[in-house]
Structures are given as C-alpha cells and as structure tokens.
C-alpha positions, 0 to 999 in steps of 0.5 A: 499500500503507498503512503496516499492510500494509507494517508486516504484510508486514514482520512476516510477513517477520521471521518466516519468516526466523526460522522459516527460522534456528531450523530450521537450528539444529535440523539443526546441533544433531541433526547434532553428536549 
C-alpha cells in the first residue's frame, strides 16, 4: 500500500468516526428536549 492510499484510508476512517460522533451528539441533544 502506498503512502497516499494509507493517508486516504486514514481520512475516510476519521470522517466516519466524526459522523458517528455527530450522530451520537444529536441523539443525546434530542433526548434532552
């Protein structure tokens, strides 16, 4: 695997984790109101 491919897969993972975190935050926020 080239460095570029490694970098791209890392970015994809970070974005995926970020989206999951946002979903969790939104669900917590909605459950408060």
